[in-house]
C-alpha positions in Angstrom: 15.4 9.4 -12.1 18.3 12.0 -11.9 18.0 13.5 -8.5 16.9 16.9 -8.2 18.4 19.5 -6.0 17.4 22.9 -4.8 19.6 25.7 -5.0 18.8 28.7 -2.4 20.7 31.5 -2.5 20.2 35.1 -2.5 23.1 36.1 -4.1 22.8 35.3 -8.4 26.1 34.6 -9.2 27.0 32.2 -6.0 23.4 30.8 -6.9 24.0 30.1 -10.2 28.0 28.8 -9.6 26.2 26.7 -7.3 24.0 25.2 -10.2 26.5 25.0 -12.9 28.8 22.9 -10.7 26.1 20.6 -9.1 24.4 19.8 -12.5 28.2 19.3 -13.9 28.2 16.7 -11.1 25.4 14.8 -13.2 22.8 16.4 -11.0 19.8 18.6 -11.9 19.8 21.7 -10.4 16.4 24.3 -9.3 17.3 27.8 -8.5 15.9 29.9 -5.9 16.8 33.7 -4.8 15.0 32.8 -1.4 13.7 30.3 1.4 9.8 31.4 0.1 10.3 31.1 -3.4 11.6 27.2 -3.0 8.4 26.3 -0.9 6.1 27.8 -3.3 7.8 25.5 -6.5 5.7 23.0 -7.6 8.9 20.2 -8.2 9.8 18.0 -5.2 13.4 18.1 -4.1 15.7 15.2 -3.6 18.1 17.8 -1.6 17.9 21.3 -0.5 21.2 23.4 -0.8 20.2 26.8 1.0 22.6 29.6 2.4 21.7 30.6 6.1 21.7 33.8 6.0 19.3 35.3 3.9 16.6 38.4 3.8 13.0 37.3 4.1 12.8 33.5 5.4 16.5 32.6 6.0 18.0 29.0 5.8 16.8 27.9 9.5 13.5 29.2 8.5 13.3 27.1 5.4 14.8 24.0 7.3 11.7 23.9 9.9 9.3 24.3 6.8 11.1 21.9 4.4 10.8 19.2 7.3 7.5 19.6 7.9 6.5 19.5 4.1 8.8 16.4 3.8 11.1 15.4 6.7 13.0 13.0 4.9 14.3 15.5 2.6 17.6 16.2 3.6 19.2 20.3 3.8 22.4 21.0 3.7 23.3 24.9 5.3 26.0 26.9 3.9 27.0 28.9 6.3 29.5 31.9 7.0 32.1 32.0 10.0 30.0 34.2 12.3 27.2 31.9 12.1 28.4 28.4 13.2 26.6 28.7 16.7 23.2 28.9 14.4 24.4 26.3 12.4 25.1 23.8 15.0 21.5 24.8 16.3 20.6 23.7 12.3 22.0 20.8 13.2 19.9 19.7 15.8 16.7 20.8 14.2 17.5 18.5 11.3 20.0 19.8 9.2 22.2 16.9 7.1 25.3 18.5 7.3 26.6 22.5 6.7 29.3 23.6 4.9 31.4 26.9 6.3 32.3 29.6 3.8 34.7 29.3 2.0 34.5 25.6 0.9 36.1 23.5 -1.8 33.4 22.7 -4.8 34.8 18.7 -4.3 33.8 18.9 -0.5 30.5 20.1 -0.9 29.8 17.3 -4.2 30.9 14.5 -1.8 28.6 16.0 0.7 25.4 15.6 -1.6 26.4 12.4 -2.8 26.6 11.1 1.1 23.3 13.0 2.2 21.7 11.6 -1.4 23.1 7.9 -0.3 21.8 8.1 3.2 18.6 9.3 2.3 18.1 6.2 -0.4 19.4 3.9 2.7 16.4 5.4 4.6 14.2 4.6 2.3 15.3 1.5 1.6 15.1 0.5 5.4 11.6 2.0 6.1 10.4 0.0 2.9 12.1 -3.2 4.6 10.4 -2.9 8.2 7.2 -1.8 6.8 7.6 -5.1 4.9 8.1 -6.8 7.7 5.6 -5.2 9.6 3.4 -6.2 7.1 4.9 -9.8 7.0 4.3 -9.8 11.0 0.7 -8.8 11.1 -0.1 -11.9 9.1 1.2 -11.3 5.4 0.3 -13.9 2.9 0.6 -16.9 5.3 -1.0 -20.4 4.9 -0.4 -23.8 3.5 -3.8 -24.4 1.8 -4.0 -24.9 -1.6 -5.6 -21.8 -1.9 -3.0 -19.4 -0.2 -0.4 -21.1 -2.4 -2.2 -20.6 -5.5 -2.6 -17.0 -4.8 1.3 -16.4 -3.5 2.5 -18.3 -7.1 -0.4 -15.7 -9.1 1.5 -13.3 -6.9 4.8 -14.2 -8.1 4.1 -14.4 -11.9 2.4 -11.0 -12.3 4.1 -9.1 -9.6 6.9 -8.4 -11.9 5.3 -7.4 -14.7 3.7 -3.8 -15.2 0.1 -4.8 -16.2 -2.6 -3.1 -14.1 -4.5 -5.4 -11.7 -8.0 -6.0 -10.8 -8.2 -7.8 -7.0 -11.5 -8.9 -6.5 -12.6 -10.5 -2.3 -14.9 -10.1 0.3 -14.7 -7.7 2.9 -11.6 -8.5 5.2 -9.9 -10.9 2.8 -6.6 -9.3 3.0 -6.9 -7.4 -0.7 -4.6 -4.7 0.5 -2.2 -6.7 1.4 -2.0 -8.4 -2.1 -1.8 -5.6 -3.3 1.3 -4.5 -1.7 3.2 -7.9 -2.1 2.3 -7.1 -6.1 4.2 -3.9 -5.8 7.1 -5.4 -3.3 7.6 -8.0 -6.0 7.5 -5.3 -9.0 10.5 -3.3 -10.5 8.7 -0.5 -8.8 9.6 -1.5 -4.9 12.0 1.3 -4.3 9.0 3.7 -5.6 5.8 5.0 -3.7 2.8 2.9 -3.2 -0.4 5.1 -2.5 -3.8 4.0 -1.5 -7.0 6.1 -2.3 -10.5 4.9 -0.9 -13.1 5.7 -3.3 -15.8 4.7 -0.7 -14.3 7.5 1.7 -13.5 10.4 -0.5 -16.6 12.9 -1.1 -17.6 13.0 -5.1 -16.7 16.7 -4.6 -13.2 16.5 -3.7 -12.7 13.5 -5.8 -12.0 14.8 -8.8 -9.1 17.3 -6.3 -7.5 14.6 -4.6 -6.9 12.7 -7.7 -5.7 15.0 -10.2 -4.6 17.5 -8.4 -4.8 21.4 -8.7 -3.0 24.4 -9.7 -2.6 28.2 -7.8 -5.8 30.2 -8.6 -8.1 26.9 -9.5 -10.2 28.4 -7.2 -10.5 30.5 -4.2 -7.4 30.0 -1.8 -6.0 26.9 -4.3 -2.3 26.4 -4.2 -0.2 24.4 -6.5 -0.7 20.9 -5.0 -0.5 17.5 -7.0 -2.7 14.7 -7.2 -2.9 11.0 -6.1 -2.0 10.1 -9.8 1.5 11.9 -9.5 2.0 11.3 -6.0 2.2 7.8 -7.4 4.6 8.0 -10.3 7.4 5.7 -10.2 5.3 3.5 -7.6 1.8 2.2 -7.6 -1.5 3.3 -7.4 -4.0 1.2 -5.4 -7.6 2.4 -6.1 -9.4 0.8 -2.9 -13.1 -0.4 -3.5 -12.8 1.0 -7.0 -16.9 0.0 -7.3 -17.4 3.0 -5.6 -16.0 5.6 -7.4 -18.4 8.1 -8.8 -19.5 8.1 -12.8 -18.8 11.3 -13.4 -14.9 10.9 -12.7 -14.6 7.2 -14.5 -14.5 8.9 -17.6 -11.8 11.8 -16.8 -9.5 8.5 -14.7 -10.0 6.1 -18.2 -8.3 9.0 -20.4 -5.2 9.4 -17.9 -5.0 5.8 -17.5 -5.0 5.8 -21.4 -2.7 8.0 -22.1 -0.8 8.2 -18.8 -1.0 11.9 -18.9 -2.8 14.0 -15.9 -4.1 17.5 -16.2 -4.4 19.5 -12.9 -7.7 21.4 -11.8 -6.8 24.4 -12.9 -4.7 24.3 -15.8 -4.1 23.1 -19.7 -1.5 21.1 -19.8 -0.5 17.7 -19.6 2.1 15.9 -17.1 3.4 12.6 -17.8 2.5 9.4 -15.5 4.7 6.4 -14.7 2.9 4.2 -12.6 1.2 0.5 -12.7 -2.6 0.8 -11.5 -3.8 -2.1 -8.8 -7.7 -1.4 -8.1 -9.7 -3.4 -5.3 -13.5 -4.7 -5.1 -15.0 -6.4 -3.0 -18.2 -6.9 -5.9 -17.5 -8.5 -9.0 -17.0 -5.6 -11.7 -18.2 -7.6 -14.4 -22.0 -7.3 -13.6 -21.7 -3.7 -12.8 -20.2 -2.7 -16.5 -23.5 -4.4 -17.5 -26.3 -2.1 -15.6 -24.1 0.8 -16.2 -22.8 1.7 -12.5 -19.8 1.0 -14.0 -18.0 1.6 -17.0 -16.9 -1.4 -18.7 -13.7 0.3 -21.0 -12.8 1.6 -17.7 -13.0 -2.1 -16.3 -10.9 -3.5 -19.0 -8.2 -0.6 -18.6 -7.8 -1.8 -15.0 -8.4 -5.8 -15.8 -5.2 -5.9 -17.2 -5.1 -9.4 -15.3 -7.6 -10.3 -12.4 -7.0 -11.7 -9.1 -9.8 -13.6 -7.1 -8.7 -13.5 -2.6 -10.4 -16.7 -1.4 -12.6 -16.1 1.7 -11.4 -17.5 4.9 -13.9 -20.1 5.0 -12.4 -21.8 2.3 -9.0 -22.1 3.7 -9.3 -25.2 5.6 -6.7 -25.6 8.5 -5.1 -22.0 7.6 -7.7 -21.0 9.9 -6.4 -22.1 12.9 -2.8 -21.1 11.4 -3.9 -17.7 11.4 -5.7 -17.6 14.5 -2.8 -19.0 17.0 -0.8 -16.4 14.3 -2.6 -13.0 15.6 -3.1 -14.5 19.1 0.8 -15.3 19.6 1.1 -11.6 18.4 -1.3 -10.0 20.9 -0.3 -12.0 23.6 3.5 -10.8 23.0 2.0 -7.4 22.4 0.2 -7.1 25.8 3.4 -9.1 27.6 0.6 -12.1 28.5 1.5 -16.0 28.3 0.3 -17.0 24.9 -2.8 -19.7 25.6 -3.1 -22.7 23.5 -6.2 -23.3 21.4 -7.7 -26.5 22.5 -9.2 -29.0 20.3 -12.6 -28.1 20.7 -12.3 -24.9 20.1 -9.9 -25.3 16.6 -13.0 -27.3 15.4 -15.5 -24.2 16.3 -12.9 -21.7 14.3 -13.2 -24.5 11.4 -17.1 -24.6 11.6 -17.4 -20.4 11.8 -18.8 -19.4 8.7 -16.7 -15.7 8.8 -18.6 -13.2 7.6 -15.7 -10.8 8.5 -13.0 -13.2 7.2 -9.2 -12.1 8.4 -10.7 -8.8 9.9 -13.0 -10.9 12.4 -10.8 -13.7 13.1 -8.2 -11.0 14.2 -10.6 -9.5 16.5 -11.2 -13.1 18.0 -7.8 -14.0 17.9 -7.1 -10.7 20.2 -9.8 -11.2 22.9 -8.8 -14.9 23.0 -5.0 -14.0 24.1 -6.5 -11.4 26.3 -8.7 -14.0 28.1 -11.6 -12.2 27.3 -13.8 -14.2 25.8 -13.4 -18.0 24.0 -14.9 -17.5 20.3 -18.4 -19.5 20.1 -20.0 -21.2 17.0 -23.3 -19.3 16.5 -24.1 -21.2 13.5 -23.4 -24.8 14.4 -24.0 -27.2 17.6 -20.9 -27.1 20.3 -21.2 -30.6 20.8 -18.1 -32.3 19.8 -17.9 -35.5 18.3 -16.5 -38.2 20.7 -15.5 -41.6 19.0 -13.1 -42.3 16.2 -15.7 -42.9 13.5 -17.4 -39.6 14.3 -14.4 -37.6 14.2 -13.5 -39.1 11.2 -17.1 -38.6 9.6 -16.8 -34.7 10.6 -13.7 -34.2 9.2 -14.8 -35.5 5.8 -18.1 -33.6 5.7 -15.6 -30.7 6.4 -13.3 -31.5 4.3 -16.0 -31.8 1.4 -18.0 -28.0 2.1 -14.9 -27.1 2.0 -13.9 -27.9 -1.9 -17.5 -27.3 -2.8 -17.6 -24.1 -1.6 -13.7 -23.4 -3.5 -15.2 -25.1 -6.8 -18.6 -23.0 -6.7 -20.9 -25.9 -6.0 -19.9 -27.8 -9.1 -19.7 -31.6 -7.8 -17.6 -32.8 -10.6 -15.2 -30.2 -9.8 -15.4 -31.4 -6.8 -14.9 -35.1 -7.1 -12.2 -34.5 -9.3 -10.4 -32.6 -6.5 -10.7 -34.8 -4.1 -10.1 -37.9 -5.7 -13.2 -39.6 -5.4 -16.1 -40.8 -7.9 -19.2 -38.6 -8.9 -21.7 -40.6 -7.5 -19.5 -41.8 -4.0 -19.8 -37.5 -3.7 -23.5 -37.5 -3.9 -23.9 -40.0 -1.1 -21.9 -38.6 1.2 -23.4 -35.1 0.3 -27.0 -36.3 0.6 -25.5 -38.8 3.9 -23.9 -35.6 5.3 -26.6 -33.3 4.4 -24.4 -30.9 3.1 -26.3 -28.4 0.9 -25.3 -27.6 -2.5 
């Protein structure tokens, strides 16, 4: 997208000349006669070029207000010879650069180009740091078949522009999967905007999603909604099953047309975004009882990803536990304790109703020596002999494979590489519930 530059200058001839110069260099320019007018604009600039001394709101005040609204938007000041002290103060206040009148047009363009490059570099560094932080917080770690399949599916779907529905129990890392899809797409440099559908009051939902214009209701100013904010990137609708029924047809129309109409406005604005919806419930049954629109589901579900619960990840449970414990130990300056064999077995037997969120909390407490996770759902006595240990391992593998195969014994037997009759004998011997 061509960068947009707000040109703020009270002298009309100078303002128009600056706009002509900037547009001739291949940028878009939007002129404003004063700082207040620029701040009231609905467009969001990639750079602000402003005179320092103006009636009303001067360049210094505009700088402070602009940085409060968007700290990463570069502001370049134009100052007269007698304003150098004030220009230096503005630089200390966060201005990107300043030019002293009279200035050379080519020098101005080089300052603009450098400032835009600097902003792009900061955005890229921030994106990479965010990506590293998410990876360090656990990311999509694991060597189990389920995690390998999940990574392969993300690699296949990420580069496409398909909308995606991600389902999984609470705490399984659906938002991590959504971030991974965004990072794997051509939209990775664009915004990733998340909306928690369960946390938004119904009365505010339409305003937050679609935005509003000045005068739409008492005290309203122009404000883009989340759909517009995510344009060029990805919008994640978290807990989409909680979306109010009255909003669903309006969202459906916006997604079908890739256009949005702000509250109080009578014109459509184009959208360029990908939608990723997450749900802790299977949306298909909800479409049958009418609590979730079937046409909206099929619009959202260009493809689907199901995230396995933690209890189905086998030895990845211990790997994740050690990872989070190590992070906590480093954060608090503690020596990393080593989980014992008995603790690892308890971790593998635990039902994990809170999934990774529960595991992370336990791992942090373990690293701090606050307590050792106990398994209240199974006896804590450990098998002593080799035969007992082999039997315990075999029973655990059968339980996990049955879980992954949704209780289907034929598929479970095939996955384990044994005859179905042999599997049934072992299920009976170990008292496994199917």
